C-alpha positions in Angstrom: 59.9 55.4 -67.0 57.6 58.5 -67.0 57.1 60.0 -70.4 56.6 64.1 -69.6 55.4 67.2 -71.6 55.8 70.4 -70.6 54.5 73.7 -71.9 56.7 77.6 -70.5 54.9 80.2 -70.2 55.3 83.8 -71.5 53.7 86.3 -70.3 51.1 86.6 -67.2 47.4 87.8 -67.6 48.1 90.5 -65.2 51.2 92.4 -67.4 49.0 92.4 -70.5 46.7 94.2 -68.7 49.6 96.7 -66.9 49.3 98.7 -70.2 45.8 99.5 -69.8 46.1 100.1 -65.9 49.2 103.1 -66.6 47.0 104.7 -69.2 43.7 105.5 -66.5 44.8 108.7 -65.2 44.9 110.4 -68.0 42.2 109.0 -69.3 39.9 110.0 -65.9 40.2 113.7 -67.4 38.8 112.6 -70.9 34.8 112.8 -71.9 32.6 110.0 -71.6 29.7 109.5 -73.2 27.8 106.9 -70.8 24.9 106.1 -73.4 26.7 103.2 -75.4 30.1 101.2 -74.0 33.7 101.9 -74.7 35.0 100.4 -77.0 36.5 97.3 -76.1 40.2 96.9 -76.7 42.1 93.8 -78.9 41.7 90.6 -75.9 44.9 89.9 -74.6 47.4 87.1 -75.3 46.7 84.3 -72.8 49.2 81.9 -71.3 48.6 79.0 -69.2 51.0 78.5 -66.0 53.9 76.1 -66.4 52.8 72.5 -66.6 54.0 69.1 -67.0 52.1 66.3 -68.5 53.1 62.5 -67.5 52.6 58.8 -67.8 53.3 56.4 -64.9 54.5 52.8 -65.3 50.7 50.8 -64.0 49.4 53.6 -66.9 48.3 56.8 -64.1 48.4 60.2 -65.8 50.2 63.1 -63.6 49.5 66.5 -64.4 51.7 69.3 -62.4 51.4 73.4 -62.1 54.3 75.3 -60.2 53.5 77.8 -59.1 55.8 78.9 -55.5 54.4 82.0 -54.3 53.1 80.6 -51.3 54.4 77.6 -49.6 51.3 75.6 -50.6 50.7 72.3 -53.2 47.4 70.8 -53.6 46.8 67.1 -55.1 43.5 65.7 -57.2 43.0 62.7 -58.1 40.6 62.2 -60.9 39.1 59.3 -61.7 38.0 59.4 -65.8 33.9 57.7 -65.6 31.8 57.0 -68.3 28.5 57.5 -65.3 26.5 54.5 -65.3 23.5 53.7 -64.3 22.6 52.8 -60.8 19.3 51.6 -61.9 17.1 49.9 -58.4 20.8 51.2 -56.1 20.7 54.9 -57.7 22.7 57.2 -54.4 25.4 54.1 -54.2 27.5 56.4 -56.5 27.4 59.6 -54.2 27.3 57.1 -51.0 30.6 56.2 -52.0 32.3 59.2 -52.1 31.4 60.1 -48.6 32.7 56.8 -47.2 36.1 57.4 -49.0 37.4 58.9 -45.6 35.3 56.9 -43.3 38.1 54.5 -42.7 41.5 53.7 -45.0 44.1 51.4 -44.6 44.4 50.8 -41.0 42.9 53.8 -40.1 39.5 54.5 -38.8 37.6 57.4 -39.6 38.5 59.5 -36.5 42.7 58.4 -37.4 42.0 60.0 -41.3 40.3 63.1 -39.2 42.5 64.1 -36.9 45.9 63.3 -39.7 44.6 65.5 -42.1 43.5 68.4 -38.9 46.6 67.5 -36.8 48.5 69.2 -40.4 46.5 72.0 -41.0 45.5 70.4 -44.1 41.8 69.7 -46.7 40.8 66.4 -48.0 37.4 66.5 -49.8 36.0 63.7 -52.0 33.7 62.6 -54.3 32.1 59.5 -56.4 35.3 59.8 -58.8 37.8 61.2 -56.8 39.4 63.8 -54.1 40.8 67.3 -53.9 43.3 67.4 -51.1 45.7 70.9 -50.1 48.6 71.1 -47.5 51.6 73.0 -47.0 54.5 71.6 -48.1 56.3 70.8 -45.3 53.1 68.6 -44.8 52.9 67.7 -48.2 54.7 63.5 -47.2 51.9 62.6 -44.0 49.5 63.9 -46.0 50.1 61.8 -49.0 50.2 58.8 -47.0 46.6 59.6 -46.0 45.4 60.3 -49.9 47.4 57.1 -50.2 45.3 54.9 -48.1 41.7 56.3 -49.4 41.9 56.1 -52.7 44.0 52.6 -52.6 42.2 51.2 -49.9 38.7 52.0 -48.2 38.0 50.3 -45.9 33.6 51.1 -45.8 33.3 50.2 -42.5 30.0 48.7 -42.0 28.6 51.0 -39.2 29.5 53.9 -40.8 27.7 53.0 -44.0 24.6 52.0 -42.0 25.1 55.7 -40.5 25.8 57.5 -44.2 22.2 55.6 -45.1 20.1 56.7 -42.7 21.8 60.2 -43.2 20.8 60.6 -46.8 17.3 58.7 -45.8 16.9 62.4 -43.8 18.7 64.6 -46.5 15.5 62.9 -49.5 13.0 63.3 -46.1 13.9 67.1 -46.2 14.0 67.3 -49.7 10.8 66.3 -49.9 9.5 68.9 -47.9 11.6 72.0 -49.7 10.0 73.1 -53.4 13.9 74.0 -54.4 15.1 70.7 -53.6 12.2 69.4 -55.3 13.0 71.2 -58.2 16.4 70.2 -58.3 16.2 66.5 -58.2 12.6 66.0 -60.0 14.0 69.0 -63.0 16.8 66.1 -63.6 14.9 63.7 -64.3 12.6 65.3 -66.6 15.7 67.5 -68.7 17.2 63.9 -69.5 14.9 61.3 -68.1 14.7 58.0 -65.3 17.0 55.9 -67.9 19.5 58.5 -68.1 22.5 58.4 -65.7 21.9 62.0 -64.7 18.2 61.9 -64.7 18.2 58.5 -61.8 16.5 60.1 -58.6 18.3 59.1 -55.1 14.9 57.9 -53.0 14.8 56.1 -50.2 13.5 53.5 -51.9 17.2 52.7 -53.8 18.8 53.6 -50.7 16.9 50.7 -48.8 18.8 48.3 -51.4 22.2 50.0 -51.1 24.6 47.6 -48.7 28.8 47.8 -48.6 29.3 45.1 -51.2 28.0 47.7 -53.7 30.4 50.4 -52.9 33.4 47.7 -52.8 32.7 46.4 -56.0 32.6 50.3 -57.3 35.7 51.0 -55.7 37.2 48.0 -57.7 35.9 48.4 -60.9 35.9 51.8 -61.7 39.2 52.8 -59.6 42.0 52.0 -61.0 45.7 53.7 -61.7 45.0 53.3 -66.2 42.3 55.7 -65.6 43.5 58.3 -63.2 45.2 61.5 -63.1 47.2 62.7 -60.1 47.2 66.0 -60.7 49.9 68.3 -58.2 49.3 72.5 -58.4 51.8 74.7 -55.8 55.2 75.1 -54.6 56.3 71.8 -56.2 58.6 70.8 -59.2 58.1 68.1 -61.6 60.7 66.0 -60.3 59.5 66.0 -56.8 55.2 65.6 -58.1 57.4 62.5 -59.3 59.0 60.8 -57.0 55.7 61.6 -54.5 53.9 60.3 -57.6 56.0 56.6 -57.3 56.2 56.7 -53.6 52.5 56.0 -53.3 51.0 55.0 -57.0 54.1 53.6 -58.4 52.8 49.8 -56.7 49.4 50.7 -57.3 48.4 47.6 -59.8 44.6 47.1 -61.7 42.9 44.9 -59.8 40.6 41.9 -61.3 37.2 42.5 -60.3 35.1 40.1 -61.2 32.8 40.5 -64.7 30.6 38.4 -66.7 28.5 39.4 -69.3 24.9 38.6 -69.6 22.6 37.1 -72.8 22.0 40.8 -73.8 25.9 40.8 -73.2 25.7 43.3 -70.4 28.1 43.5 -68.2 27.9 41.7 -64.7 29.9 43.0 -62.3 30.4 40.9 -58.6 28.6 43.6 -56.1 27.1 45.7 -58.5 24.5 43.7 -60.7 24.3 45.1 -64.6 26.6 48.2 -65.0 25.2 49.6 -68.1 27.5 52.6 -69.1 25.7 55.6 -70.6 24.6 55.1 -74.1 23.5 58.0 -76.7 22.9 61.5 -75.1 19.4 62.4 -74.6 18.1 65.2 -76.7 15.4 67.3 -77.1 11.5 66.0 -77.5 9.6 66.2 -79.9 6.4 67.7 -77.8 6.4 70.3 -75.5 5.8 68.7 -71.6 4.3 70.3 -68.6 5.4 68.8 -65.1 3.5 69.3 -61.7 4.9 68.6 -58.4 1.6 69.2 -56.7 2.1 71.3 -53.1 -1.1 72.2 -51.8 -1.7 75.6 -50.1 2.1 77.5 -51.5 2.3 80.6 -52.0 4.9 80.5 -54.4 5.6 78.1 -57.5 9.5 76.9 -58.5 9.6 77.1 -62.2 11.9 75.2 -63.8 12.2 75.3 -67.7 14.7 72.7 -69.4 15.8 70.7 -72.3 19.1 68.1 -72.8 21.7 69.0 -75.5 24.4 67.0 -77.6 26.4 70.0 -77.0 30.4 68.8 -76.7 32.7 71.6 -74.9 35.4 70.3 -78.0 32.2 71.9 -80.6 33.4 75.3 -82.0 29.4 76.3 -80.9 30.1 76.2 -77.2 31.6 79.4 -76.9 29.3 81.4 -78.5 26.2 79.4 -77.2 27.7 80.4 -73.5 27.6 84.0 -75.1 24.1 83.6 -76.4 22.8 81.7 -72.4 24.9 85.3 -70.5 22.9 87.4 -72.6 19.2 85.3 -71.9 20.0 85.0 -68.2 23.6 83.4 -67.4 24.0 86.0 -64.4 24.0 89.0 -65.3 21.4 91.8 -63.7 20.8 93.3 -67.7 20.4 89.5 -68.6 17.3 89.5 -70.5 15.0 87.3 -68.1 16.0 89.5 -65.1 14.9 92.2 -67.4 11.9 91.4 -68.2 10.3 89.0 -65.1 12.0 90.9 -62.4 12.5 94.4 -63.8 9.5 95.1 -66.3 6.6 93.1 -64.9 7.4 92.4 -61.2 7.4 88.3 -60.7 10.8 87.1 -58.9 13.4 88.6 -57.0 15.8 87.0 -59.9 15.7 84.5 -63.5 18.6 82.7 -64.3 19.6 80.6 -67.0 22.7 78.1 -67.0 24.3 76.1 -70.0 25.8 72.6 -68.7 28.1 72.0 -71.4 29.2 68.6 -71.0 31.1 66.2 -72.6 28.0 63.3 -72.4 25.1 65.5 -72.3 24.9 69.1 -71.7 21.4 70.9 -70.9 19.9 74.4 -70.9 18.0 75.4 -67.6 16.4 78.5 -66.5 15.1 78.5 -62.9 12.9 80.8 -60.8 10.1 81.2 -58.3 7.3 83.6 -58.9 3.8 84.3 -56.5 1.6 81.7 -57.5 -0.8 83.8 -59.1 1.3 84.7 -61.7 2.8 81.1 -62.4 1.2 81.7 -65.9 2.7 84.3 -66.9 5.9 83.8 -66.1 6.1 80.3 -68.1 5.2 82.9 -70.8 7.5 85.1 -70.5 10.4 82.6 -70.2 9.1 81.0 -73.4 8.4 83.8 -74.6 12.6 85.5 -74.2 13.7 82.3 -75.6 11.5 82.6 -79.1 13.1 86.5 -78.9 17.0 85.1 -78.6 16.0 82.7 -81.5 14.6 85.8 -83.5 16.0 88.9 -83.4 19.6 89.3 -83.0 20.5 90.2 -80.1 22.3 94.6 -79.7 25.8 95.6 -80.0 25.8 97.1 -76.1 24.4 93.4 -74.9 27.1 91.3 -77.0 29.4 93.7 -75.4 28.2 93.4 -71.7 27.9 89.6 -71.9 31.4 89.6 -73.3 32.8 91.4 -70.7 31.4 89.6 -68.7 32.6 86.2 -69.9 36.3 87.8 -70.2 36.3 88.8 -66.1 34.7 85.6 -65.1 38.0 84.1 -67.1 40.6 86.7 -66.2 39.4 85.7 -62.3 39.7 82.3 -62.3 43.8 82.4 -63.7 44.5 83.7 -60.2 43.7 80.3 -58.7 46.5 77.8 -59.7 43.8 74.8 -59.7 42.3 76.6 -63.3 45.2 76.0 -64.8 45.1 72.2 -63.9 41.3 72.2 -64.3 42.5 73.5 -67.8 45.0 70.6 -68.5 42.8 68.0 -66.9 39.6 69.0 -69.4 42.5 69.3 -72.2 43.0 66.1 -71.9 39.3 64.5 -71.0 37.5 66.9 -73.8 39.7 66.1 -76.7 40.0 69.8 -76.9 43.2 71.5 -79.1 46.4 72.2 -76.6 45.6 75.9 -77.4 41.9 75.7 -76.6 42.7 78.2 -73.6 45.1 80.4 -74.8 42.8 81.4 -77.2 39.4 82.0 -75.4 39.4 85.5 -74.9 40.7 86.1 -79.1 37.6 83.5 -80.1 35.1 85.0 -77.4 35.7 88.6 -78.8 35.7 87.3 -82.5 32.0 85.8 -81.4 29.3 88.5 -84.1 25.8 88.9 -83.2 24.5 86.4 -86.1 26.6 83.3 -84.5 24.7 84.2 -81.0 21.6 83.9 -83.0 22.4 81.1 -84.7 23.3 79.6 -80.9 20.5 80.5 -79.9 18.2 78.4 -83.3 20.4 75.3 -82.7 20.6 75.2 -78.8 16.6 77.0 -77.5 13.8 74.6 -78.2 11.7 76.3 -76.4 8.6 74.1 -78.2 10.7 71.5 -77.2 11.4 72.1 -73.8 10.2 70.2 -70.9 8.5 73.0 -67.8 8.1 72.0 -64.5 6.4 73.2 -61.4 6.3 72.8 -58.2 3.5 74.6 -56.5 -0.3 74.2 -56.3 -1.8 72.4 -58.8 -5.2 73.9 -57.9 -4.3 77.0 -58.3 -2.0 76.6 -61.4 -3.2 74.0 -63.6 -5.5 75.8 -66.3 -3.0 78.3 -66.7 -0.2 75.7 -67.6 -2.4 73.1 -69.8 -2.3 75.3 -72.5 1.0 76.0 -73.0 1.4 72.0 -73.5 1.4 70.6 -76.5 1.3 66.7 -75.3 -2.3 66.7 -76.6 -2.5 62.8 -74.4 -1.6 64.4 -71.1 -1.5 67.9 -70.6 -0.3 67.6 -67.8 2.0 65.2 -66.2 1.9 65.3 -62.4 4.4 63.8 -60.3 5.6 62.9 -57.3 8.0 64.1 -55.0 10.3 61.6 -55.8 9.8 62.4 -60.0 7.2 58.7 -60.0 4.1 59.4 -62.4 1.6 61.2 -59.3 -1.2 57.6 -58.3 -3.8 58.7 -56.3 -4.0 56.9 -53.0 -7.7 56.3 -51.8 -8.0 54.8 -48.5 -10.9 52.5 -48.4 -14.5 54.3 -46.5 -16.3 51.2 -45.2 -18.4 54.0 -41.9 -20.1 55.8 -44.2 -21.8 56.2 -47.6 -22.1 59.3 -50.4 -24.6 60.5 -49.2 -24.2 60.5 -45.9 -21.2 62.9 -46.4 -23.2 65.3 -48.4 -25.7 65.1 -45.4 -23.0 66.4 -43.9 -22.3 69.4 -45.3 -26.1 70.5 -45.6 -25.6 70.6 -41.6 -22.6 71.7 -41.6 -23.2 75.0 -43.8 -26.6 75.6 -41.4 -29.1 72.6 -42.1 -32.4 71.7 -44.5 -34.3 73.9 -42.4 -32.1 77.1 -42.8 -31.5 76.8 -45.9 -35.0 76.4 -46.8 -36.0 79.5 -44.6 -33.2 81.8 -46.5 -35.8 81.3 -50.1 -35.3 85.0 -51.5 -31.2 86.1 -52.0 -29.5 88.3 -54.2 -25.9 87.7 -54.5 -23.0 89.9 -56.6 -19.9 88.5 -57.3 -16.4 90.1 -59.3 -15.2 88.1 -61.3 -11.7 88.6 -62.2 -8.6 86.7 -64.4 -8.7 85.3 -68.3 -10.2 88.3 -69.9 -12.0 91.2 -69.4 -13.6 91.6 -65.4 -17.1 90.8 -65.7 -19.5 91.5 -62.7 -22.1 89.0 -62.2 -25.6 88.4 -60.4 -27.2 86.7 -59.5 -31.0 85.7 -57.7 -32.3 82.6 -56.2 -36.1 82.2 -55.2 -36.8 78.5 -54.3 -36.2 76.6 -56.8 -36.0 79.9 -59.7 -33.3 81.0 -60.6 -31.8 84.2 -62.6 -27.6 85.0 -63.3 -26.8 87.9 -65.0 -23.2 88.2 -66.7 -21.9 92.3 -67.5 -18.5 93.1 -69.2 -18.6 97.4 -68.2 -22.7 98.3 -68.8 -23.2 95.8 -71.7 -24.4 92.4 -70.6 -22.8 89.3 -72.5 -25.2 86.6 -70.2 -28.5 86.5 -69.7 -29.8 82.7 -67.4 -33.2 82.5 -66.7 -35.1 79.8 -65.1 -38.6 79.6 -63.6 -38.2 76.5 -61.8 -39.3 74.1 -65.4 -37.3 75.5 -68.0 -34.9 78.1 -69.2 -33.8 80.2 -71.3 -30.3 81.7 -72.6 -30.1 85.2 -73.6 -26.5 86.6 -74.9 -23.7 88.0 -77.8 -24.9 84.4 -79.6 -28.7 85.6 -79.9 -31.2 83.4 -77.6 -32.8 80.4 -76.9 -33.9 77.9 -74.6 -32.0 75.4 -72.7 -31.8 71.9 -72.7 -30.4 68.7 -71.5 -27.0 68.8 -69.7 -27.7 72.6 -70.5 -30.6 72.7 -68.3 -29.5 70.1 -65.6 -26.6 73.2 -65.0 -29.4 75.4 -64.5 -30.9 72.9 -62.5 -28.0 72.2 -60.0 -26.9 75.8 -59.6 -30.3 77.3 -58.9 -30.4 76.4 -55.0 -27.7 78.3 -53.0 -26.7 75.2 -51.5 -27.2 72.5 -55.1 -27.0 69.8 -52.8 -29.9 69.9 -51.2 -31.8 69.4 -54.8 -29.6 66.2 -55.4 -31.8 64.5 -54.6 -34.0 65.4 -57.5 -31.0 65.5 -60.4 -28.6 62.5 -59.2 -28.9 58.9 -60.6 -26.5 57.5 -58.6 -23.2 58.2 -56.1 -20.5 56.7 -55.0 -17.4 56.8 -52.2 -14.4 56.8 -54.1 -12.4 56.7 -50.7 -10.5 59.1 -48.7 -7.0 60.7 -49.3 -4.5 63.1 -47.3 -3.6 66.0 -48.5 -1.4 67.9 -46.8 -2.6 68.0 -43.0 -6.6 67.2 -43.5 -8.7 63.9 -44.7 -10.5 64.5 -47.8 -13.4 62.3 -49.2 -13.9 61.9 -52.6 -17.5 61.5 -53.9 -18.3 60.8 -57.7 -22.2 62.0 -58.5 -24.3 60.7 -61.5 -26.2 62.9 -63.5 -29.3 61.7 -65.1 -27.6 63.1 -68.0 -25.0 61.0 -67.8 -22.7 64.0 -67.0 -20.6 62.5 -63.6 -18.8 65.5 -61.0 -16.0 64.7 -59.0 -16.8 66.4 -55.2 -14.1 66.7 -52.2 -15.7 67.4 -49.0 -13.0 67.7 -45.4 -13.8 65.0 -43.6 -12.5 67.1 -40.0 -15.0 70.8 -40.9 -17.2 69.2 -43.1 -17.3 71.4 -45.9 -17.0 70.9 -49.5 -13.3 71.6 -51.0 -13.8 71.8 -54.6 -16.0 70.0 -57.3 -14.6 69.0 -61.2 -16.2 67.8 -64.0 -15.4 67.1 -68.0 -15.4 69.0 -70.4 -14.8 68.8 -73.9 -13.6 71.4 -76.2 -10.5 72.5 -78.0 -10.6 68.6 -79.0 -10.4 67.2 -75.9 -12.0 66.5 -72.4 -10.8 69.0 -70.1 -11.3 69.3 -65.8 -13.4 72.2 -65.2 -12.2 72.6 -60.8 -13.9 74.7 -58.8 -12.7 75.4 -55.5 -14.7 76.7 -52.5 -13.3 79.3 -49.8 -14.1 82.2 -47.5 -17.1 80.7 -45.9 -19.3 83.0 -44.4 -22.5 82.8 -42.5 -25.6 84.5 -44.9 -28.9 84.3 -43.1 -27.6 81.5 -41.1 -26.4 80.0 -43.9 -22.8 79.3 -44.5 -21.8 80.4 -47.9 -18.5 80.2 -50.2 -17.7 84.1 -51.4 -14.5 82.7 -52.9 -14.9 80.9 -56.2 -11.8 79.6 -58.0 -12.2 78.3 -61.9 -9.8 76.8 -63.8 -9.3 74.4 -66.4 -13.1 75.4 -68.1 -14.0 76.9 -71.7 -13.6 80.5 -70.2 -10.1 79.6 -68.5 -9.1 80.4 -64.7 -10.9 82.8 -63.1 -11.8 83.9 -59.7 -14.8 84.7 -58.3 -15.4 86.6 -55.0 -18.7 88.3 -53.3 -18.6 91.2 -53.3 -22.6 92.5 -51.7 -25.5 89.5 -50.4 -29.2 91.2 -49.9 -31.9 88.5 -48.2 -35.1 89.4 -49.4 -34.6 91.7 -52.4 -37.1 93.8 -54.0 -38.3 91.8 -58.2 -40.2 93.3 -60.1 -43.3 91.1 -61.3 -42.1 88.3 -64.2 -38.4 88.6 -62.6 -38.3 84.4 -63.5 -41.0 84.4 -66.2 -38.9 82.4 -69.5 -40.8 83.3 -72.8 -39.1 81.3 -74.8 -39.6 82.5 -78.7 -40.6 80.9 -81.5 -38.6 79.7 -84.3 -39.6 80.6 -87.8 -40.2 77.5 -90.6 -38.2 77.5 -93.2 -38.5 76.1 -96.1 -35.8 73.7 -97.9 -35.6 74.3 -101.4 -36.4 71.1 -103.4 -32.6 70.6 -104.6 -31.2 70.2 -100.8 -34.6 67.3 -99.9 -32.8 63.6 -101.1 -34.0 61.8 -103.3 -37.8 59.9 -102.8 -37.1 56.5 -101.8 -39.3 53.8 -103.2 -38.5 50.1 -101.6 -37.6 47.4 -103.8 -40.0 44.7 -104.2 -39.1 41.5 -102.4 -37.9 39.5 -106.0 -39.5 36.1 -106.0 -36.9 33.0 -105.8 
């Protein structure tokens, strides 16, 4: 016999607000102080609508919410399933949900669709159940379909194949959508690839799914003893019990072939290992930066996230939601929106979301910004998290957040399904019986101090995962300082969330020397470059730090460069073809070894024409695909032992970028130079825009402002005069003791 309990309403939410509405005309004439939000009245009592909870003999739980305003009834079937690892078949749970209506009992997909359409009903399915609704007079034929779909899905082979093709197409489309990539890869980054919430559906995992997996999942998890049947609408408890008994009373739990392996893991026939989620993920010990490269992208999609071990029944969960609302939870006055949009103009919107989930919670901040402000946007997001932790929120912010949440809660009560959801959540999340009835009072009582405590407990800027989907070359140097992972400052991922590995194809039809010669020929040839003997190039350099005006003079193998901040010369190098002198804020001296080698490389408008003297070796590593072009990758070894990596466009022959490793800040860093805006100067193509990143000077963009051929320079302009270094006398006490070798002892 079914057991049941009932909860009866006392007053509605609308009645609680009615008295305030009646006073509105009198208040219209009062003088308002709009500099501060008006003081809120006491939070109204909330009484959830009439609902009953009972249990059928087979263990199925029945929830009934009566609402007789309209002749409509909705039906929800929900299975209480702990998330499982899908492993190398990731995606089968979603596919299962889609295919529940592909055939059931003796009905085909077309017959199911026709039956639902004929009565004007709706029917939606998912991996943990379904939702349906219809006029009350059509509830019986709808329940017949619901029964078949829940208890007797057939998963026709042809429908499975079609669904897999659609899923493969969706994965392919996702790879071209930066927001889709950020959403999918972001979950992996947040929870980890070994977590059910972090698993990614890919073309490879879809290729391993077949019909037997779907049948096995249904046998294992769709059972009456872990099922909730919820009726909402124009139906009585007696009527609901009759429908439940007629359509699910005879449904029995089916035995599923289950064994245990040597490690105690459950093995289900048709599924393999079934591993339920274990301990929830928690924030890590470092702040990692991940990038999915989208060459040439005009925007960066940014996602800052971390997992949280926060339960819905935790009293701090509501305080954390207030904190999130103030940070970026959907209101225009939220801090992230005011900072990134209103103050800095980085984006149209920046939002945070706190998902409080009984298995594993998470906080995610998302925005899309112009590529050039990626660094600034990430910095401001981290800053706002720190502010929430370190500064109490204002009274105005707290009032606005509470009102927003109260309004959303009140509006949700207008939908009868909300009451069913509340009743279901109370059971699933082990909440107090009056959790939702006391929601508004608890919300109204939250203080600024509690919000700050929630921020301290649940905001982790120093352990956040920063994911950027954008142009790696453009954002890399700006993002590296945010990483506290010294071993791998930037973790590059593919669109499928895997660690990126460069896929080089072998090149056998040319050598590195031939690629370089093709480049020299493409920009004008050795003869034209030789004729461009005397040249002056003025560049304006912007980016990290102040603007720098840079002037270079080329004369054969002689070279001079001057860098100025405003009227002040901050650095100057003179090279006479043999020796080089550097002067600057730190003094002056001769450049030798690697320093001299660097000047020798840049002493020609086209450095590659002098590589014959500078290189001790070169080799072509292979070719790779970048966007829609093929690129040659070369490794060049200098006489000093240092190496360069250069990338050349196979089609145009032009040099795309150059990477050189430099050691500073206690680690090796890749200084990347990206060349673009090629223009002809004296018969030779030269790059008029160079973007530098990853080097000791940070992220800089150098653009040519003027070029002069055969400029006049004074006599001795390239002369190098090395200052004599005075000899310093070493005090006797600093000298090592005199060493007297011991005589060899005789045997």
